[in-house]
C-alpha positions in Angstrom: 4.5 26.9 -21.4 6.4 24.2 -19.4 5.3 20.5 -19.3 5.9 18.7 -16.0 6.0 14.9 -16.2 5.4 13.3 -12.8 5.5 9.5 -12.3 3.8 8.0 -9.3 6.4 5.5 -8.0 5.6 2.8 -5.4 8.6 0.6 -5.9 6.4 -2.1 -7.5 6.8 -3.6 -10.9 4.2 -1.5 -12.8 5.1 1.9 -11.5 8.8 1.1 -12.1 8.1 0.0 -15.7 6.2 3.3 -16.2 9.2 5.3 -15.0 11.4 3.3 -17.4 9.1 4.0 -20.3 9.3 7.7 -19.5 13.1 7.5 -19.4 13.3 5.5 -22.6 11.2 8.2 -24.3 13.6 10.9 -23.1 10.8 12.7 -21.4 11.7 16.2 -20.4 11.1 17.7 -16.9 10.7 14.2 -15.5 10.4 13.5 -11.8 9.2 10.6 -9.7 7.0 10.9 -6.5 6.8 8.2 -3.8 3.9 8.5 -1.3 5.3 6.9 1.9 2.4 5.2 3.7 4.6 4.1 6.6 3.5 0.5 6.0 6.1 -0.4 3.4 8.9 -3.0 3.9 12.5 -1.9 4.4 13.5 -3.6 1.2 11.1 -1.4 -0.7 12.7 1.8 0.8 16.1 0.4 -0.2 14.9 -0.4 -3.7 13.6 3.2 -4.1 17.1 4.5 -3.2 18.5 2.1 -5.8 16.1 3.3 -8.5 17.0 6.9 -7.8 20.7 6.2 -8.1 20.4 3.8 -11.1 18.1 6.0 -13.2 19.4 9.4 -12.2 15.8 10.6 -11.8 15.1 12.7 -8.7 12.6 11.0 -6.3 10.3 13.2 -4.2 9.0 11.6 -1.1 5.7 12.8 0.4 3.8 11.7 3.6 0.3 12.4 4.8 0.0 14.3 8.1 -3.0 13.6 10.3 -2.1 15.8 13.2 -5.0 18.3 12.8 -7.5 15.6 12.1 -6.5 13.7 15.2 -6.9 16.9 17.2 -10.4 17.3 15.7 -11.2 13.7 16.6 -10.2 14.3 20.2 -12.5 17.3 20.4 -15.3 15.2 19.0 -14.8 12.4 21.4 -14.6 14.8 24.4 -17.9 16.5 23.4 -20.0 13.8 21.7 -19.1 10.2 22.7 -20.5 10.5 26.2 -23.8 11.9 24.7 -23.9 8.8 22.5 -23.8 6.5 25.5 -20.2 5.5 25.1 -18.8 4.3 28.4 -16.3 6.5 30.3 -13.6 3.8 30.1 -13.8 3.7 26.3 -13.8 7.5 26.1 -10.7 7.8 28.3 -8.9 5.0 26.5 -9.5 6.6 23.1 -8.3 10.0 24.3 -5.2 8.5 25.7 -4.2 6.7 22.5 -5.3 9.5 20.1 -1.9 11.1 19.7 0.0 11.5 16.4 2.7 8.8 16.0 4.3 10.2 12.8 3.5 7.0 11.0 0.9 7.9 8.3 -0.8 4.5 8.1 -1.2 4.1 11.9 -2.3 7.7 12.3 -4.9 7.2 9.7 -6.2 4.1 11.5 -6.4 5.7 14.9 -8.1 8.8 13.4 -10.7 6.6 11.7 -10.9 4.2 14.7 -10.6 1.3 12.2 -8.4 -0.2 9.5 -9.2 0.2 5.8 -11.1 -2.7 4.1 -12.0 -3.8 0.6 -15.3 -2.0 0.8 -13.8 1.1 2.5 -10.4 1.4 0.9 -9.8 4.9 2.1 -6.0 4.3 2.4 -5.3 4.8 -1.2 -6.9 8.2 -1.3 -5.6 9.4 2.1 -2.1 8.1 2.0 -1.2 8.2 -1.7 -3.4 10.3 -3.9 -4.1 13.3 -1.6 -0.5 13.8 -0.4 0.8 13.7 -3.9 -1.9 16.2 -5.1 -1.4 18.6 -2.2 2.4 18.5 -1.9 3.5 18.1 -5.6 0.8 18.6 -8.2 -1.3 21.5 -6.8 1.8 23.8 -6.2 2.5 23.5 -9.9 -1.0 24.2 -11.1 -2.4 27.6 -12.0 0.8 28.8 -13.7 -0.4 28.0 -17.2 1.8 24.9 -17.4 0.8 21.4 -18.4 1.1 18.6 -15.8 1.1 15.0 -16.9 0.6 12.4 -14.2 2.1 9.1 -15.3 0.3 6.2 -13.7 1.4 2.6 -13.7 -1.9 0.8 -14.0 -2.7 -2.1 -16.2 -6.1 -3.1 -17.6 -5.8 -6.7 -16.6 -5.4 -5.9 -12.9 -9.1 -5.4 -12.2 -12.5 -4.8 -13.8 -12.5 -1.1 -12.9 -9.1 -0.6 -14.6 -10.1 -2.5 -17.7 -12.2 0.4 -18.9 -9.8 3.3 -18.1 -8.6 5.4 -21.0 -4.9 5.7 -21.8 -5.1 9.4 -21.3 -7.7 11.7 -19.8 -7.9 15.4 -18.7 -8.5 16.2 -15.1 -8.6 20.0 -15.5 -6.5 23.0 -14.8 -3.8 21.7 -17.1 -3.5 18.3 -15.4 -3.7 15.1 -17.4 -3.5 11.4 -16.4 -1.4 9.2 -18.6 -1.3 5.4 -18.4 1.4 4.2 -20.8 1.4 0.5 -19.8 -2.4 0.2 -19.6 -2.5 -2.6 -22.2 0.7 -4.4 -21.1 0.8 -7.9 -19.6 3.1 -8.9 -16.7 5.9 -10.4 -18.9 6.1 -7.1 -20.8 6.5 -5.3 -17.4 9.5 -7.4 -16.4 10.9 -7.2 -19.9 11.0 -3.4 -19.5 13.1 -3.9 -16.4 15.5 -6.2 -18.2 15.8 -4.0 -21.3 16.6 -0.9 -19.2 19.0 -2.8 -16.9 17.0 -2.3 -13.8 16.5 -5.1 -11.3 13.0 -5.8 -10.0 12.1 -5.2 -6.4 13.6 -8.2 -4.5 10.3 -8.8 -2.7 9.0 -10.4 -5.9 11.4 -13.2 -5.4 10.2 -13.6 -1.8 6.6 -14.6 -2.4 5.1 -11.2 -2.8 2.6 -10.8 -5.6 2.3 -7.0 -5.0 4.7 -4.5 -3.6 3.5 -1.5 -1.6 2.0 -1.8 1.8 3.1 -4.9 3.7 0.8 -6.4 4.2 -1.9 -4.8 2.0 -5.4 -5.2 3.1 -6.0 -7.0 -0.2 -3.1 -9.4 0.1 -3.7 -13.0 -0.9 -3.7 -16.0 1.5 -0.4 -17.3 0.2 1.2 -13.9 0.3 0.2 -13.5 4.0 1.8 -16.9 4.7 5.0 -15.8 3.0 5.1 -12.6 5.0 4.7 -14.5 8.3 7.4 -16.9 7.3 10.0 -14.5 6.0 9.2 -11.3 7.9 7.6 -12.2 11.3 8.5 -8.7 12.5 5.8 -7.3 10.1 3.1 -9.5 11.8 4.4 -8.3 15.2 4.0 -4.7 14.0 0.4 -5.2 12.7 -0.5 -6.9 16.0 0.7 -3.8 17.9 -1.3 -1.6 15.5 -4.4 -3.6 16.1 -4.0 -3.1 19.9 -3.6 0.7 19.5 -6.4 1.1 16.9 -8.7 -1.0 19.1 -8.5 1.6 21.8 -9.3 4.4 19.4 -12.5 2.6 18.3 -15.8 3.3 20.0 -16.7 -0.3 19.3 -13.6 -1.6 21.1 -12.5 -3.8 18.2 -10.3 -3.1 15.2 -8.6 -5.9 13.2 -6.4 -5.5 10.2 -8.4 -7.7 7.9 -11.9 -7.0 9.2 -14.0 -3.9 9.1 -17.2 -3.7 11.1 -19.2 -5.6 8.5 -16.4 -7.9 7.3 -16.0 -11.7 7.5 -13.1 -13.7 8.9 -12.2 -17.2 7.7 -14.9 -18.8 9.9 -17.7 -16.5 8.8 -19.2 -13.1 9.6 -18.2 -11.1 12.7 -21.6 -9.5 12.9 -23.1 -9.8 16.3 -19.8 -10.8 18.0 -18.5 -8.9 21.0 -15.4 -6.8 20.7 -13.4 -9.4 22.7 -14.6 -12.2 20.4 -13.7 -10.2 17.3 -10.2 -9.4 18.6 -9.7 -13.1 19.4 -10.9 -14.8 16.2 -10.3 -12.1 13.5 -7.0 -10.7 14.6 -3.8 -10.8 12.5 -2.5 -13.9 14.4 -5.6 -15.9 13.5 -5.4 -14.7 9.9 -1.8 -16.0 9.7 -2.9 -19.4 11.1 -5.6 -19.5 8.5 -3.1 -18.7 5.8 -1.3 -22.0 6.6 -4.4 -24.1 5.8 -5.9 -25.7 2.8 -9.4 -26.9 1.8 -11.2 -23.8 3.0 -9.3 -23.6 6.2 -10.3 -27.0 7.6 -6.9 -28.6 7.6 -3.2 -27.5 7.7 -1.4 -27.7 4.3 1.5 -30.2 4.8 3.1 -29.0 1.5 3.7 -25.5 2.6 7.2 -24.2 2.1 9.0 -23.7 5.5 12.3 -22.4 4.2 12.4 -18.6 4.7 15.5 -18.3 2.6 14.2 -20.1 -0.5 13.3 -18.2 -3.6 9.6 -18.0 -4.3 8.2 -15.9 -7.1 4.7 -15.8 -8.6 6.3 -14.5 -11.8 9.0 -17.1 -12.4 11.8 -14.8 -11.5 13.6 -17.5 -9.6 13.9 -19.7 -12.6 14.7 -16.9 -14.9 18.2 -16.4 -16.4 17.4 -12.6 -16.3 20.5 -10.5 -17.0 20.0 -6.8 -17.1 21.7 -4.6 -19.7 22.7 -1.6 -17.6 21.6 1.8 -18.8 23.8 4.9 -18.2 24.2 5.5 -14.5 22.9 2.1 -13.5 24.5 0.3 -10.6 
């Protein structure tokens, strides 16, 4: 019987630390898998290339494909929307925009006709978990082998993760293993330092999390840093809002607001599509990110230097010097 050790790697600090633990333990049959959502920053893609070279661990890249589901959505719109009283202009606009783009995140949104939200966080399942299961894990199952899925989650990240076990059995020879579950953040960066691996540079540029940019759960200060340092990201989300809006039967789709969501000024319930797109769009969210005191005044102390180091984890002040492992750059 062969044991396959598979690390879910996002390019963030926790998944990288998990990979480094597996390397330090000289884990056999080790591979890393990156689920590309299409909404990552270019620095993360470059960092993943660096990790593959520095560690010598093969990185498998997977992507979700929504081509068939978008085709199904088109058939549904053609046969059902008119019966539901949706206007002809909305039907035609949706059919025009419902074409696969090749970007998993955008294709997911136009298929759904909306963006993910905190209450409907379908992005994790559709863009990360399912592609990894379908393209990497399931082809290895049913052969009598053991598969260990290494997951970089920590108990102090959320209430739900606080009660996760370190290891559990899924079935069919598949086990989930969470080796850094009880670690704190300093221990995570210490693992990088000990193994001679640099952290993702985005952590020195105001990012508290690394993965999607922006994440639907990103903090106010993080959104402000993104707009300051990477305005092209905001431009992209604005384009995606315009495209996804046309795929929605409600005529509105904003990155930080589902149909029952709130924007900084209150609930969007009862507002017209035009009003929602005007006051709850990504541009308005960025303006709100520049404010203090609940959004009622602009924060005059906000950093405006896009080249300055800014880290929530003290990486700028650190005298961190990695000790290179074999093969590290």
